[in-house]
C-alpha positions as CSV (number, residue, x, y, z in Angstrom):
1,X,2.0,-4.3,-6.3
2,X,-0.6,-7.0,-7.0
3,X,-1.3,-8.4,-10.5
4,X,-4.6,-6.5,-10.9
5,X,-2.8,-3.1,-10.5
6,X,0.2,-4.3,-12.6
7,X,-2.1,-5.3,-15.4
8,X,-3.9,-2.0,-15.1
9,X,-0.6,-0.1,-15.4
10,X,0.4,-1.9,-18.6
11,X,-3.1,-1.4,-20.1
12,X,-3.0,2.3,-19.1
13,X,0.4,2.8,-20.8
14,X,-0.8,1.1,-24.0
15,X,-3.9,3.3,-24.0
16,X,-2.2,6.6,-23.5
17,X,1.2,7.8,-24.8
18,X,2.5,4.5,-26.2
19,X,-0.8,3.8,-27.9
20,X,-1.2,7.3,-29.4
21,X,-3.9,8.1,-26.9
22,X,-5.6,11.5,-26.8
23,X,-4.4,14.1,-24.4
24,X,-6.8,15.6,-21.8
25,X,-7.0,19.3,-20.9
26,X,-3.7,19.9,-19.0
27,X,-3.7,21.1,-15.5
28,X,-0.5,23.3,-16.1
29,X,0.3,25.6,-19.0
30,X,2.0,23.9,-22.0
31,X,1.8,20.5,-20.3
32,X,0.8,17.3,-22.0
33,X,-1.6,15.2,-19.8
34,X,-2.9,11.7,-20.6
35,X,-5.4,9.8,-18.4
36,X,-6.7,6.3,-18.2
37,X,-9.3,5.1,-15.7
38,X,-11.0,1.8,-15.0
39,X,-13.2,1.1,-12.1
40,X,-11.5,2.5,-9.0
41,X,-8.1,2.8,-10.6
42,X,-6.7,6.0,-12.2
43,X,-3.5,6.5,-14.2
44,X,-2.2,9.9,-15.2
45,X,0.9,10.8,-17.2
46,X,1.9,14.4,-17.5
47,X,5.0,15.9,-19.1
48,X,6.5,19.2,-20.1
49,X,8.7,19.8,-23.1
50,X,9.6,17.8,-26.2
51,X,13.2,17.8,-27.3
52,X,14.1,18.0,-23.6
53,X,11.2,16.8,-21.4
54,X,10.4,16.0,-17.8
55,X,7.3,14.1,-16.6
56,X,5.5,11.9,-14.1
57,X,3.3,8.8,-14.3
58,X,1.2,7.8,-11.3
59,X,-1.6,5.4,-10.2
60,X,-4.3,6.1,-7.7
61,X,-6.8,3.6,-6.2
62,X,-9.9,5.1,-4.7
63,X,-8.1,8.5,-5.0
64,X,-5.2,7.3,-2.9
65,X,-1.8,7.4,-4.6
66,X,-0.2,4.0,-5.0
67,X,2.7,4.3,-7.4
68,X,4.7,6.9,-9.2
69,X,7.5,7.2,-11.8
70,X,9.4,10.4,-12.7
71,X,11.3,10.7,-15.9
72,X,13.6,13.1,-17.7
73,X,14.8,12.8,-21.2
74,X,16.3,14.5,-24.3
75,X,16.7,14.1,-28.0
76,X,20.2,14.6,-29.3
77,X,19.4,14.4,-33.0
78,X,16.0,15.6,-34.0
79,X,16.7,15.0,-37.7
80,X,16.5,11.2,-37.2
81,X,14.6,10.8,-34.0
82,X,11.3,9.0,-34.4
83,X,8.6,9.6,-31.8
84,X,6.6,6.8,-33.4
85,X,9.5,4.4,-32.9
86,X,9.7,5.4,-29.2
87,X,5.9,4.9,-28.8
88,X,6.1,1.5,-30.4
89,X,9.0,0.4,-28.1
90,X,7.0,1.7,-25.0
91,X,3.9,-0.1,-26.2
92,X,5.9,-3.4,-25.7
93,X,6.3,-2.7,-21.9
94,X,6.8,-6.1,-20.3
95,X,5.1,-7.2,-17.1
96,X,8.4,-8.1,-15.4
97,X,9.7,-4.6,-16.1
98,X,6.7,-2.3,-16.3
99,X,8.5,1.0,-16.2
100,X,9.1,2.1,-19.8
101,X,9.8,-0.4,-22.6
102,X,11.4,-3.8,-23.0
103,X,15.1,-4.5,-22.5
104,X,15.6,-4.3,-26.3
105,X,13.4,-3.3,-29.2
106,X,14.8,-3.2,-32.8
107,X,13.2,-1.9,-36.0
108,X,15.2,-1.1,-39.0
109,X,18.1,1.1,-38.1
110,X,16.6,2.0,-34.7
111,X,17.6,0.2,-31.4
112,X,15.8,0.9,-28.1
113,X,17.4,-0.4,-24.9
114,X,16.2,-0.1,-21.3
115,X,18.2,-1.0,-18.2
116,X,16.7,-1.0,-14.6
117,X,17.7,-1.8,-11.1
118,X,15.3,-2.5,-8.2
119,X,11.7,-3.6,-8.4
120,X,8.3,-2.1,-8.9
121,X,8.4,-0.8,-5.3
122,X,11.7,1.2,-5.7
123,X,13.6,1.4,-8.9
124,X,15.6,3.5,-11.3
125,X,16.6,3.1,-14.9
126,X,17.8,4.5,-18.2
127,X,16.6,4.0,-21.8
128,X,18.4,4.9,-25.0
129,X,17.6,5.0,-28.7
130,X,20.4,4.4,-31.2
131,X,20.1,5.1,-34.9
132,X,22.9,3.6,-37.0
133,X,25.2,3.1,-34.0
134,X,24.7,6.7,-32.7
135,X,22.8,7.5,-29.5
136,X,20.1,10.0,-30.5
137,X,17.9,9.9,-27.4
138,X,18.1,9.2,-23.6
139,X,15.7,9.1,-20.7
140,X,16.3,8.6,-17.0
141,X,13.5,7.4,-14.7
142,X,12.9,6.4,-11.1
143,X,10.0,5.7,-8.8
144,X,8.1,3.2,-6.8
145,X,5.2,2.7,-4.4
146,X,3.7,5.5,-2.5
147,X,2.9,5.2,1.2
148,X,1.0,7.8,3.2
């Protein structure tokens, strides 16, 4: 993936879910769809659920799919889970690991961690949020480039 598309991916993530972006009209019932477009590049994120959720992020260039990530996660303790903390962690997505959030993000009693293997073309990973030394959230993700 070239730097232009990688920069686009990071900008798109920061302008959609992680950046409290507005949802667009969903294609599927009860889905949450977010969209970011610049020039000939299109990013879409769609997910179903909340406490237990499944989704997909993808990039198209000139309407040709280039890259995709599927993710599935769950909240173990809704009483202390903070969606705002998760979004803040995801907002800090690093260029060298542009999948979810940074390796570690800490704020108050919350700790976000992300572990990956592979590279932007073929990867998998996990993320967790701990609150006061207790895991309260987990997400599994995988993806890579698309070739037609």
